[in-house]
PAZAPA-4460 file (N, C-alpha, C; in steps of 0.05 Angstrom, whole numbers, plus 32768, in hexadecimal, padded with zeros to 4 digits):
% residues 96
    n_x    n_y    n_z   ca_x   ca_y   ca_z    c_x    c_y    c_z   seq   type   mol
   8294   7FA7   7D14   828A   7FB0   7D2E   8271   7FC1   7D29     1      M     A
   825E   7FBD   7D3C   8246   7FCE   7D3A   8243   7FDD   7D54     2      S     A
   8235   7FF3   7D53   8230   8004   7D6A   8212   8006   7D6E     3      V     A
   820A   8002   7D87   81EE   8005   7D8E   81EB   801B   7DA3     4      T     A
   81DA   802E   7D9E   81D6   8044   7DB1   81BF   803C   7DC3     5      I     A
   81C4   803D   7DDD   81B0   8036   7DF1   81AB   804F   7E02     6      R     A
   8193   8053   7E0B   818D   8069   7E1C   818E   8060   7E39     7      T     A
   819D   806D   7E49   819E   8067   7E66   818D   807C   7E74     8      C     A
   817A   8072   7E84   8167   8083   7E91   816C   8085   7EAF     9      L     A
   8168   809C   7EBA   8168   809F   7ED7   814C   80A8   7EDE    10      V     A
   813E   8097   7EEC   8123   809C   7EF5   8125   80A5   7F12    11      I     A
   811B   80BD   7F18   811D   80C9   7F33   8102   80D0   7F3D    12      T     A
   80FC   80C8   7F56   80E3   80CE   7F63   80E3   80EC   7F69    13      C     A
   80CE   80FA   7F61   80CC   8117   7F66   80C7   811E   7F83    14      T     A
   80BF   810A   7F94   80B9   8110   7FB0   80D2   810B   7FC2    15      R     A
   80DF   80F4   7FBF   80F5   80ED   7FD1   8110   80EC   7FC4    16      C     A
   8111   80EC   7FA9   812B   80EB   7F9B   8135   80D0   7F96    17      G     A
   8126   80BA   7F9D   812E   809F   7F98   8135   809D   7F7A    18      E     A
   814A   808F   7F74   8153   808C   7F58   8150   806F   7F4F    19      V     A
   8143   806C   7F38   8141   8052   7F2A   8136   803B   7F3A    20      N     A
   8127   8040   7F4F   811A   802A   7F5D   812E   8014   7F64    21      D     A
   8145   801C   7F6D   815B   800A   7F76   8168   7FFB   7F5E    22      E     A
   8161   8001   7F46   816F   7FF5   7F2F   8189   8005   7F2A    23      C     A
   819E   7FF7   7F22   81B7   8005   7F1D   81B5   8016   7F04    24      Q     A
   81B0   8009   7EEE   81AD   8017   7ED5   8194   800F   7EC7    25      D     A
   8187   8022   7EBA   816F   801B   7EAB   8174   8022   7E8E    26      V     A
   8173   800E   7E7E   8177   8011   7E61   815D   8008   7E53    27      H     A
   8152   8019   7E43   8139   8012   7E35   8139   801E   7E19    28      A     A
   812D   800F   7E08   812A   8018   7DEC   8110   8027   7DE7    29      D     A
   80FC   8021   7DF8   80E2   802E   7DF5   80D7   8036   7E10    30      T     A
   80C4   8048   7E0F   80B6   8050   7E28   80A6   8038   7E34    31      I     A
   809D   8026   7E23   808F   800E   7E2C   80A1   7FFD   7E3E    32      D     A
   80BB   7FFB   7E37   80CE   7FEC   7E48   80D1   7FFA   7E63    33      Q     A
   80D2   8015   7E63   80D4   8024   7E7C   80BB   801E   7E8D    34      V     A
   80A3   801F   7E81   808B   801A   7E8F   808B   7FFE   7E9C    35      R     A
   8096   7FEA   7E8D   8098   7FCF   7E98   80AA   7FCE   7EB0    36      D     A
   80BF   7FDD   7EB0   80D3   7FDD   7EC6   80C9   7FEC   7EDE    37      L     A
   80B7   8000   7EDA   80AF   8011   7EF0   8090   8010   7EF3    38      F     A
   8085   7FF8   7EF3   8068   7FF6   7EF5   805E   7FFE   7F11    39      T     A
   806F   7FFC   7F25   8066   8003   7F40   806A   8021   7F47    40      D     A
   8073   8030   7F34   8075   804D   7F38   805B   805A   7F2F    41      W     A
   8056   8072   7F3B   803F   8082   7F32   8048   8094   7F1B    42      Q     A
   803A   8093   7F05   8041   80A2   7EED   802F   80BB   7EEB    43      W     A
   803B   80D3   7EE8   802B   80EB   7EE6   801F   80EE   7ECA    44      S     A
   802D   80E4   7EB6   8023   80E2   7E9A   802C   80C7   7E90    45      T     A
   8022   80BE   7E79   802A   80A4   7E6E   8048   80A1   7E69    46      P     A
   8056   80B8   7E68   8073   80B7   7E63   8084   80C0   7E7A    47      D     A
   8079   80C5   7E91   8088   80D1   7EA7   8083   80C2   7EC2    48      T     A
   8096   80B0   7ECA   8093   80A5   7EE5   809A   80BB   7EF9    49      P     A
   8089   80BE   7F0E   808D   80D5   7F20   8093   80CC   7F3C    50      E     A
   8085   80B9   7F47   8088   80B2   7F63   8090   8094   7F67    51      L     A
   80A4   808F   7F78   80AD   8074   7F7D   8098   8065   7F8E    52      C     A
   8099   804B   7F90   8085   803C   7F9F   8083   8044   7FBC    53      P     A
   809A   804A   7FC9   8099   8052   7FE5   8089   806C   7FE9    54      D     A
   808D   807F   7FD7   807F   8099   7FD9   8061   8095   7FD3    55      C     A
   805B   8084   7FC0   803F   807E   7FB9   8031   8073   7FD2    56      V     A
   803F   8060   7FE0   8033   8054   7FF9   8030   8069   800F    57      A     A
   8044   807A   8013   8042   808F   8027   802B   80A3   8021    58      H     A
   8028   80AA   8008   8013   80BD   8000   7FF7   80AF   8003    59      L     A
   7FF6   8095   7FFD   7FDD   8086   8001   7FD4   8088   801F    60      D     A
   7FE8   8083   8031   7FE2   8084   804E   7FDC   80A0   8058    61      C     A
   7FE8   80B4   804D   7FE1   80CF   8054   7FC4   80D5   804D    62      E     A
   7FBC   80CB   8036   7FA1   80D0   802C   7F8C   80BF   803A    63      R     A
   7F92   80A4   803D   7F7E   8091   8046   7F82   8087   8063    64      D     A
   7F99   808E   806F   7F9F   8084   808A   7FB0   806B   8088    65      G     A
   7FBF   8066   809D   7FD1   804E   809E   7FC1   8035   80A2    66      H     A
   7FCD   801E   809B   7FC2   8004   809F   7FD3   7FF6   80B5    67      Q     A
   7FCE   7FFE   80CE   7FDE   7FF5   80E4   7FDA   7FD7   80EA    68      W     A
   7FF0   7FCA   80F1   7FEE   7FAF   80FB   7FEA   7FB0   8119    69      D     A
   7FEA   7F9A   8127   7FE6   7F99   8144   7FFE   7FA5   8152    70      D     A
   7FFA   7FAE   816B   8010   7FB8   817B   8022   7FA2   8183    71      W     A
   803C   7FA7   8184   8051   7F95   818D   805F   7FA1   81A5    72      H     A
   8063   7F91   81B9   806F   7F9C   81D2   808D   7F97   81D3    73      L     A
   809C   7FAC   81DA   80B9   7FAA   81DF   80BB   7FAD   81FD    74      L     A
   80BA   7F96   820B   80B8   7F96   8228   80D0   7FA4   8235    75      T     A
   80E9   7F9E   822C   8101   7FA9   8238   8101   7FC8   8236    76      A     A
   80F6   7FD3   8221   80F6   7FF0   821D   80DC   7FFD   8227    77      L     A
   80C9   7FEC   8230   80AF   7FF6   8239   80A1   8007   8224    78      R     A
   80A3   7FFE   820B   8097   800B   81F4   8088   7FF7   81E4    79      R     A
   8075   8001   81D4   8068   7FF0   81C1   8068   7FFE   81A6    80      R     A
   8066   7FEE   8191   8067   7FFA   8176   8055   7FEA   8163    81      Y     A
   804F   7FF7   814D   803F   7FEA   8137   8049   7FF5   811D    82      R     A
   8045   7FE5   8108   804E   7FED   80ED   8037   7FEF   80DA    83      C     A
   8038   8001   80C7   8024   8003   80B2   802B   7FEE   809E    84      C     A
   8017   7FDE   8097   801B   7FC8   8084   801D   7FD2   8067    85      Q     A
   8016   7FEC   8062   8017   7FF7   8047   8031   8006   8042    86      H     A
   8037   8019   8054   804E   802B   804E   8066   8025   8061    87      C     A
   8063   8013   8074   8078   800B   8086   807F   8021   809B    88      R     A
   806E   8034   809F   8072   8048   80B4   8071   8039   80CF    89      A     A
   807F   8044   80E3   807F   8038   80FD   8074   804C   8111    90      I     A
   8063   8043   8123   8057   8053   8138   805F   8046   8152    91      D     A
   8068   8055   8165   8070   804A   817F   8067   805C   8196    92      G     A
   8064   8050   81AD   805C   805F   81C5   8065   8050   81DE    93      Q     A
   8065   805E   81F4   806C   8052   820D   8056   803E   8215    94      E     A
   805F   8027   821E   804C   8012   8226   8040   8018   8241    95      A     A
   8027   8011   8245   8019   8016   825E   8023   8004   8274    96      A     A
***
């Protein structure tokens, strides 16, 4: 019988607390394998994933503004709404 030691990593977003980008378990032998698994995260240093993709998108929109799609009407509720194509934020208001 042989024994192999594997490192189990818990990657946590420093902004929202999201863990492992919806992966159950992350096992990696090298930091390069971690980078391959978390390419869509923002890394504060080459060895430290810091922000999950959702937080990166929200911070992009805070800095640069939302990328709103067209308004959609909810006739029964007399409201209209639109969604940001980048961060999925929703904006709504009473319809005229």
